[in-house]
N, C-alpha and C positions, 0 to 999 in steps of 0.2 A: 437259290438255283445252284446246282452242282457246278464245279469248275470244269471247263472243257479240257479234254485230253488234247495233246499236241496234234493228233490227226483231225479231231473235230475242229480245232482252231484253224488248221490249215484249210479245211473245207469252207468254213465261214469267211475267212479272209479272201479266198479265191473267188467265192461267189460274189461278194461285195465288189471286188475288183472287176469282175466280169460285167456286173451291172453298170458300173461306172464307165467301162469301155463302151457298152451299148448306148448308154445315155449320151456320151460325148460324140458318138458317130451317128446318132439319129436312128438307131435300130428301134423298131416298134415292137413292144411287148405288152401283154395284158397288164391291166392295173394291178391285179393281185400278185403278179411277179415282181413288179416294181416295189410293191409294199413290203416284200420280204426283206429289203434292205434295212427296214426299221428294227427287225428282230430276227435275223437269220438263224440264230442259235435255236429258235423254236421250230425250225424246219430241218434240223440236222439230218434226219433220216431220209429226207426227200430232195435235198439240194441237187444231187447228181441226176435224179430222175427228172426234176423240173428243168434242169439245163438241157437234157437230152431232147426235150420236147421243142426246143427252139434252137435250130442249127447255129445261128450266129452267137447266141449266148453260150452254147456248148463249146464252140471254138475258143471263145475268150476265157471260159471257165477252165478248160483243160490247159491252156497256155499259162494262166495264172497259177494253177496248182503246180505245174512243173517248175516254174521259176521260184515260187515260194518254198517248195520242197528242197530245191538245190541250195537256196540261200540259207535255209535252216541247217542243212548239212555242212555248208561252209562255216557257219557260225560255230557249230559244235567243234569242228576241227580247230578253229582258232582258240576256242576256250580250252581245249585239251592241250594246246601247246602254250597256253598262258600268254597269248599274243592278242590282248583285248583291243589294243589301240589300232592295230593295222587293219584297214578295211579294203585293201587291194587297190589296183589302178583305177583311175577315174576316166572320164571321157576326155577326148583331146582338147576340148574348149573349156576353160574354167567358167565361162559364162553360162554353160549349159545346165549342168546338174552337179550337186555335191558328189564327192568321191563315193564310189560304190563298188561292191564286189563284181568281178567279171562273171556274167551269168550266161549259160547256154541259151541261144535264141534271143539274146538282147539285141534290139534293133540299133543300127547305126543312125545317129542323129546329127544333122548338120544345122547349125544356127545361122539364120540370115538376119542380121541386125538392120533395122530400119530407123536409125536415128534421124536420117534425112530420107524421106520417101523418094525412091527413084521413079522417074516417069519416062516412058511407060513401063509397067512392070514386065518382067520376063518370066517365062515358064519356070517352075521349080527344077526341071531337068530336061535335057534334050531328048532323052530316051527313058523308057520305063525303068525304074530302079526300086529295089526294096527299101532303100534308105528313107528315113523320115526327115523332112525339112521342117525346122522349127523357126517360125517367123515371129519376131518380137519387136515391140515398140518400147523405146527407152522411157523411163519414168519422167525424165526431164524434157520430153518432147513438147513442142508447142501445141496450142489448140489446132492450128492449121495442120500440123503433122498428124495429129490424132484423127482429124477428118479425112486426110489423105490416106491414112492407114486403112480405114474402112473401105475407101474406094479401091485401094490397092488389092485388098482381099477379094472384093467383088470382081475386079478385073482378072485377078489370078484364077478364080473359079471359072469365069467365062472362057478364058483362054485354055484352061486345062480341065475339061469336064471329066476326065478319067482320074483326077486326083480328088480325094476327100479333104476339104478344108474344115478342120474342127477346132473348137476352142481348147486352150491348154491353160493350166494354172500359171499365172505370172510368177516369176522368181524375183529375188531382190534386185532392185534397180530397173524393173520392167513395169510398164503401165498396162501392157496387154500382150498376149501371146496366142498363137495359133499353130496348128500342125498341118502340114501338107503331106498326105499319105497316098501313095499310088494304089489305086483300087483294083488290085488283082485278087485272086481267090484267097490270099493269105493276109490281106490288109487288116482284117479284124484281129487276127492273131498277133500281128506286129504291134497294133495299137494296145492290145491287152498286155503284151510284153513291156511296152513303154510305160504303161500305168503301173504295172507291178514293179518295174524297176524304180519308178519315181517313189512309190510307196516304200520300197526297201531302202532307197537312199536316205529318206527321212528317218527310217528306223535305225539304220547304222550310224547316222549322224548323231542322233540322240544317245545311242549306245556309247559313242566315243567321248561324249561330253563329261 
């Protein structure tokens, strides 16, 4: 198989990121669309057209393309100045994500640590907010805390029906992690931006090793 051009690689990575966003947020898509994730490079000429047929997938796809394109541009600038190690400012909390470039449209993420589960749980915010709340359970949590964590998430969703509570990949030192995202018209785009940022964090962390 021929190697992909940078533009083709961008389309493939953006589409896979968009599918992951839809999967994590419970978006329903036809089976043949989900199957594209197994070999997206075989559908290069139709990825954009397929995304346009599904509004939520298209929103996530466009957001991922924008972020990935900006990240590649930033990477080229760093290479041109021979500054390979510097990857830019990270998030305010060291427990959140590895250092990453500052990207346009990158969502603000606040970590809520539940080493000891509070009772009763409180809403993720008093008013609608574009920020993403990341709720994590420590890796050394007791069995009781793990059970309470699930109850906490269920109660959080019950108290906040306008927030999407979706699974997230646990980081080092975490047993479990979820995101609370305000479900306005842009929440899928914010989630796509979060996933794209997470992907880029891993890429730049490997680049700096």
